[in-house]
C-alpha angles and dihedrals in degrees: 000000000000116000116240116250136192115276089240087067093060113112096199144349091282091059087051091051088054088055090050089051091051095045110016095161091059095057108024125050110235092350089280115175088201089058090050091050091050091050092050092049088053088051090052092052092048092048090051090053102037108014129081092239129009121236103237097188090094098053117129092264095027130121095271093053092048088052093045102047098065090050089055093043090241119154111213 
């Protein structure tokens, strides 16, 4: 099992997602996938404004959303 680390030690959003997986209650209220999606969309917006290159995986029609919708029983 991977040892949890401080969020400042994350190299990218995927490292952060590993931290969420290890300690979901610390990052996501009630383990809500909708909350996680909202957080990742916020990350995308911030990376577009402040980062050198946005991570597009979390766009509305992106790979993360297509993974998430079936788990929430949402029909696009």
